Every structure is written in C-alpha cells, then in structure tokens.
N, C-alpha and C positions, 0 to 999 in steps of 0.2 A: 683439908686441902682438893680432895679428888672431887667432893661435892661441888666444889665452888669452880674447878676448872670443867668439871659438866653443865653448871649451869649456865657458863659464861659462854660454852660452845652452843648451846640450846638457844640463847640469846642472839647469838652472830647468825645461826641458820634462820632464825626467824626473821632478819632483815638482810637477808642476802638478795640482791638483785636479780636474781635467776627466777625468783616468782614473780606471779602476774596480780599481785595483791597490790602494785603501785597505780592507782588510777590513770595515769599518762599512759603507761605501757599498755595497758587494756584497753586503752582508745585507740593507739596504734594498730593494735593486733586487731583490733575489728576494723579499721578503716582498711589494712590490708586485706583482712577475710572476705570484705564487702563487696572488693575490686574487680568489676568484670574481665573476664579473660578477653584478651585483644583477638584471640583465636576467632572468638564467637560473633556471627553475624558478619563474615566475611563472604559470604557466598556472594551477596549482591555487589562485593567489591570488584571481582574480576569480569562479570555481566557487563558492567559500563564501557570499559575500553573495545569488547567485542561487538555491543550494541553501535555504538561510534562507528567503528571499523565497517561494520558491514552495512548499514545505513548510508555511511558516504559509498562504498563501493557498488552499492545496486541504483543509488541516485547517479552515480558515474556513469554506468552503466545503461540506465534507460536515455540518459542524454548523449548516449554514444551512438545508441541504436537509432535515434530521432536525426543525429548530424549526418551518420553514414546513409540513412534513407532519403536524406535531403538532397545530398551531391552527386550519390549513386543510387538512385531508386531502383529498386530490385521488384518492383510490382507489390503483391501482399505479402511478401515472403518475411520481411521484417517488421511489417504495418501490425502482424499479429502478436509481436512482442511488445509493443508499445508500453499497456499496463502492467507486464505481470512483473517487472521488476519491482515496482510500488507495492504491488499486492503480496509480493513475498515476502516484503519487510515487514507488511501488517501481519502476515502469518506468524511470523519468527518473533517481532517485536512489540506488537500492537498498534493500537490508533496515534499515538503522538509520534513514534517514530516515523509511520508512514506518511504522515503530513510534515514533517521535517524532510523526509527524503523528497517528497514532491517538490517541495519549497528548493530543496537545494538543487534538484532538477533543474527547475525554471530560472533559478540565479545562474547556473553554470549554463546555461543556454542563453542567457541574456547576456553573458560575458562572449563567448564564442560565437553567436550569430546575430544577437540584436533582441531587445526586447519584446520587439512584434512577434518573431517566430518562435521565442521562448513562450509567450503566454499561449501560443497556440499549440504547444504540447501540453502546458498544464490543464489548459480547457480546452478536450475533456478527457485527456489521457490520464494525467495527474490525477484528477479526482475519480475518474473512472477505475485507476489502480487502488486507489482507497477503499472505494465503494464494494470493487470486487472482494478485496482483501477482508473487508468485514463481514459480509455476506459470507464467504467461504470458511472463515473462523468461526462463524456463527452456525453452520451445517446447514445453511439455507439450501433450497432445493433450486436445480438447473435454471427451471422457469422464472423462478423471482430473479435469481441474479443476472439472467440474461435479459429480462425485460426493463430492469434496472439500468443494467449496463447500455440499453439500445437508448433508452430516454437520454440518458448523460450524454450519449454521442449523436442523438440527434439537436439536442439543445446546443452542443458544441459546434454542431456543422452549420445552425442556425449563426451562432456567435461569430464563426470565422466569417462567414460572408457579410456580416453586419460590419466587422473589421475592417476586412479588405475593401468594401466599400466604401466607407470612410477614410480609407489611406487612400484611393485612388479617386475620390469622388464621384463615382459612379453606380448607380445601383445594379449590382450584379445578380442578382435575383432575377431581373429580366432576363438575361441568358437561360439560366434556367426553366423559366416558364417556356421559352419561347422551343429549346428542346422538347420539352414535355409536351406542349401542345403540338409539335409535327409528330410525334409517336403517339398520343392518341386519336388523332385524326386518321393516320395510318391504320390504327388497329379498327376505329370505327368504319373505315372503308373497306377493309377484310370482312368485317361481320355484318355489313351492309346496312348501318345504322345512317340514316341521311340525317345527322343534326350536328350543330357546332357546342362545344364543350363552354360552359360560359369561364369567365375569368375565376371564379371561385372554387369550380370543380376543378380546374386545373390546377391551383394553388394547393387544395386537398391531396391531389392525385400525387404532387411533386412531395408532399411531406409525406404521405403513406409510403411512395417508394423508398425517401430516405431513412423511413422508420425501418421499413424490412431491408434495407441495405444493413443497418447498423445490427440487427437481428441475426441476419448470417453471418456477419463479422463477428459478434459474441460468440456465437455456437461456435466458430473455429476457434475463438481464443481460448473458449474453455477445453475443448480438445487439446489443444497444444498444452495447455496447464495441466489436463490429466495424465500427460504423458512424460511432461517434465518435470512439474513439483513434486509427483510421487516418488522419482528417484532422487529428488534432493531432500528427502525426507519431510517435507510439507504437502502431504496431502490435501485434495478439493476433496468436497462431497462427492460421491458416486454418483454417476448420470445414471438416468432413467435406463430401463430396462430394453426399449429399443434400440437407444444408442450403444449399449454394449453388444447387442446381437450384430448392428449394425459395422461396427470397427471389431468386432472378435476380439472385446475386451475381457479380460478374466482378473477376478478378484484377487 
C-alpha cells in the first residue's frame, strides 16, 4: 500500500503545472524574458520637448529683436544680435533645428510685419545665423567664419536693394552710386588726382565698401558672441591672439 501511494505521489509531482515542461508555458516565459525594458532608450524622449521649446523661444527672440529694432531703432546696438539666436540653436541642437528656427522666425515676422519685412530678416540674417552656428560648431577659425558671414551679408544687401527696387519701381542702386561718386571725387581732389572714375570703378568701389562694412559687422558679432555664448555654456572658437590682447580676454 505504501509503495502504491509513493508511486502515485511521484506521478502527480511530475505532472504538476509548477514545472516548465509545458511548451506553451515555456514560450510565454521566453517572450516575457525577451521584452525590452520600457525605461531603456528614454534618454532621447525628454530632449524632444526641450529642443522644441528652445527652438521656438530663440526663434521668437530673434523675431522680437528685429521687430524692436525696426520700430525703435537703437543704431547698431541691437543689430549685432540679429544672427545670434539662430546660431545658438545650431550650437545646441544642430542643423535641422537651426533651419527650423530661421523658418519660424520668418513666419512669425510675416504675421507681425508682413512677408516683405520678414524675408529681409531671413535673407541675410537667418541664413547667416545658420552658417555661423555651423562654422562655430565645427571649430572654424574666426577668419573663415567672418569671411563667410560677410559674403552672406553682402549678398543680402544686394538682395534687399533688388527687392525694394522692384517694390517701388525705381533703381535704388543709383542713389548708392551717386553717393559713392561724390565721395570718390572728393578723395581724388584731396589727393590731387585729376581724373574722373568710370562707372564700373564706382560700382566696384561701392561693392568693396559694402563688403568691408560687413566684415567689420561680423567682427563685432564675433566679439559679442564670444562674451555672451561663453556665459550660456555654448562657447565659440577662441579668437586670434591679437584679438585676445586687444580686448584683454583671458581663457
């Protein structure tokens, strides 16, 4: 009788559902073991709202600076900040976020001021901000970033004159050439040169003056970015040694 009870207990224990000999139970346990942890890979999750908020905030900041400077011009004080918010977006979040910030700035200004004034910000300052941010993120030298920014600013200057000339129906470049001609003639008289500059020479001198003006402007933008973005935790490449000595800048 005892042998029969022990044999029956052994058979019951072998068929107990607590073991994993059942193929269906084993498959369920394997699927549960292979399921990824929902906490893994969530590092990129919190960055998406932060990227969206910062991009929108800096785009609205750039638009506000342009808007305030248009209606309450303070000379070159606010003008040096035009490309910096877009460049900061590039330094923090990359190329796509910077282009989206420039586009949002243009759309916001188009609603507030009209499409004509909004495109005058996007070209050249929105594109300039993207270019400067990309060059600064890649640790380009000051000479390269200043030259690239000055070329974009010069193209934007001529685009502005072309657009305004098309809107008013007059060639506004004539007024620039008249002013430059008077300046060149005055300089020739002071130097004792008895000659009249040609129209092509006047155009070349005017274009050169515009380029030099943009180079000076970009140099000031770099100085402001050096002092401002360092404090925001997004430093730009270090200036040349002579600039550090000139402004008494310490690493």
